[in-house]
N, C-alpha and C positions, 0 to 999 in steps of 0.2 A: 431505293434513296427516299428519306424521310422528306415529307413536305415541310414547306416553310412553317406553315401553322404548326405542326407538330413538333418542328425544332423551337419554336418560340414557346410552346407550353412546356417543353421541357426545361427552356431557361428559365422560365416564371418559376417552376416548380424548385429550381435548385439555387434560385435568388432568395426563395422563402428559407431553404435550408441553411444557406450561408449567415441569413440574419439570426435563424436561431445559435448555429455555432459562434458567431461573433458575440452574442449575449452570452452564452456559456463560457468564453474566453475572459470576457470580462469579469465575471462573477469568481470564475477560477483564479484570477489574477489577485481580486480583493482578500479572496480566504487564504491564497497563499502567502499574501505577506502578513495576515495574522498569525497564521500557522507557523510561518519562519521565526515569528517574534516569540512565540511561545516556547518551540523548541530552542532556540538558543540563549532563552531565559533559565530554562529546566535545567539545561545540560551540567551547568557548573555545579548545582545543588547535587544531582546523581554522582558526578565526579568525585565532589567531598566525601559524601558516604562512602564511597569505593576506596577512598583512601582513607577514612577511617576503618574500615575492614581490615586494609592492609596493614595499619597501625595494629590491630587486635590480634591479626594471624596468629604471632608466638603464642597468644593465650588460648587460642581457640580451637582445644581439641573437640572431639567428638560428644563428649560427655558435656559440653558447655552449653550448648542448645542443641534440640532435635533437628532444627534446620540444618545443621553441619553434620549430621549422621551420613556417613559414606556406607552403603550396601552394595552387594553384589546385584548388579543390574539385571533383573528379570522382565521388568516392563517398565518403560518409559512415557512419559506424558509430554505432548507437543501443543503448546499454546501459540496458536496459530492465529495472526492479525490481518487481515486484509479489510479493503474498503465496503460500505454497505450499496454503494452506486459503482456504475459502469463507467466508461468513456475515459478510461485512464489507459489505454495502450496494453501494453503486456506486462504490466507491474504487478496486478495479481497473479497472473499466470505464471511469472517466472517466480514470485515468493513461495507459491503453493508447489512448485516444481522443484525449488530449492529443499523447502522441507521436507518434502516424499524423498528426494534422494537422501538427505541426510538419515532419516528414517529406516532408510533400507540398511544402515549399518548398525542398528539396534535389534535386539532380541525380539521385541513387542512394543507396540507404541499404542497409545489411546490418545484420542484428540480432542483439544478446547477451542473451538474454532470463533473468532471474535471477527464479524462481519458477513453480510449476507453472500458475498462472493465466495468466500472460503467456506463457507457453510454448503452451499452448492455444490463446488466442485469436490469437496469431501466425500459429499452423497453420491455424485455421480462415479467416484473411486471406491466406493464401498468401505471407507476405514470406518473404524469404532470410534465413536462420538462419543464422548462423557458428558459434555454439557455444551451449551452453544450460548453466544450471546450476540446480540445486534441493536443498531437505533442507538449509539453512544451519541450522535451527533457530530456537529463541526467544534463545539466546546465542552468536551467530556470534562469532569472533575473528578478528583482522587475518589470521592463519594461514589461515582459511577465504576470505576475501574477496581476499586478495593474488593468488591463484589466478585469479579473474577480472580482476584488474589485470593480471596478465602477458600473457593471451591479448589484452586491448585493446591494450596497449603493443606488441607482437607486431606486431599487425595496420597498428600506425601507423606504427612503425619500418621494415616492410617495404614500406611506400608502397603498401599495397593498400588503406587509405583514408586521407582526406587532413584530417577532421575526425572528432572523436569526441564525442558527447553524452551524457549522463547523463540520464534520467526516471526519477522517483520521485516519491513522495508525501511532502512535507514537512509535519512534525508542529507545528501551530500550537497547539491544545489539544485538548481532549478532544472538544468539538463542530466543528471546525475543522481538517480535512487539505486541503493545496493541492496539486495536481498541478503538478509543477516540471519543467522541462527547462532544462539547464544546458550549456554546451560545456566540457569539461575537456582537450582535446587540438586544437590546440596550446596549452601553457599560456599565458596571458595575465594581467596584473595586473588587478585591479578598477578599471574606469576611473572609478568614482564617487570611488574614495578616493585615486587616483595625485595628482591636480591639488590636493588639499588637503594633502599631505604636504611639509614642508620638505626640502630637498636634504640629503642625507646622503654623507658622503665613507666608503668603506670600503676597507681594505686586505685584500687576498685572499691567503690562504696555503693551497696555493701559488699558485691561479691563480682567476680567475672563472669559467672553464669548469669546473674541478675541483668547486668550490664548489656551482654550479647543478647539476649533475651528480649530487650527493649529497642534495642539497636537493628537488629536483622530484620525482624518483619517491617520494620520502616525501610529499608534498604530495599526489600522486595517488593513493596508497594510502588515506591519509586521507578524500580526498573521497569516494571510492567507498564505505568504511568508514562514513563518517558517514550518506552516504544511505540504506545499508540499514539501519542505527538509527534513522533517521527514519521508513522505510517501517515497520518493526516496531512503533515506538510509534503511527502511524498505524492500523495495522492492528489491535492490539488495542483502539484507542480504538473505530474505528469497527464491531468485532465486538461490546464492549460496549453501545455505542447500538443496535446490531440487534438484539441479544439482549433488551435492555430493551423496545424497541420491540415484539419479538416475544412478551414475557411480558404487557405490558399487554394487547397485543390479544387475546391467549389468556384473558385475565381478563374482558375485554369480551364476548368470545364467549361465554366460559362464563354470565355473567349475563344475556345474552340467551337462550341455549339454555335456561337454568334457569326464565326466565319462560314458554317455550314450553312447558316439561314441566309447569308449574303451570297453563297453560292446558289443554293436554291433559288433566292431570288432573280438572280442573274438568268438562270437556266429558263424560269419562267417567263419572263420578260422576253429574252430569245425567241423562244417556245411560240411566243402570242405574235411576235413580230414575224416569225417565218410563216405562222398561219396566215396573218394580214397578207404578206407577199405573196403567198401561194393562191389566196382567195382572189386577189388583185389579179394576178396572171391569168388565172383560169376565166375570170371575167370578160379579159380583153381578149382571150384566143375564142370565146364564145361569141 
């Protein structure tokens, strides 16, 4: 049984850890609110761009833009978005596992990881990494993310890959984040919406190919930027929950150790009283 002093030292150490987790919880709550606002503000813009793609679908043959060209899939590319920092529970692991499971159905896959955690896991798994990005921060801009899009588009246009998939953690709410894999190249309209849309007649100036070549790269940039914002909101939410659970667990452990310390103190006092009584009885007999 541990001594009273040893237990008190453990309690002090756990209280210090609890202070750190409380601070991390507060910071994550602030960042989570900001990230949620950014996600909710950008979602309508991405949805509107996808609606534009759906409207242009009847005119979007493979020759209209190189980003629409469909080829037999010999090699695919997976753009994997994870966090740079830990303390997010199983969020990164679930995302990477989901992406690897999706990659198993493809003939060959090259990877472009974004985030140190994804980079490390892919290295351990021995995957083929084409390029890697990290250090985007908590407030990335399109200037930061467009560099990633440029690498992906170059790989597709050079026909080194035939399809491009985007793997990220979609933010649902504070308690729920969903690993998601979505194909982004070649660009195709949303199948569930296109059949329900009324036919629209467009007049293109100067022509359909020029309009599509202007719209489609923007759609791709917004899709990647939105996925990074979704991952950031998921990261801060997961870290908030993880730090809250750690704080609660530390409190439970402190209560348990405090009870053990009280029992050790009572045992020490009882032992001292027995020693005094035994000594007094021995002196009386002597």
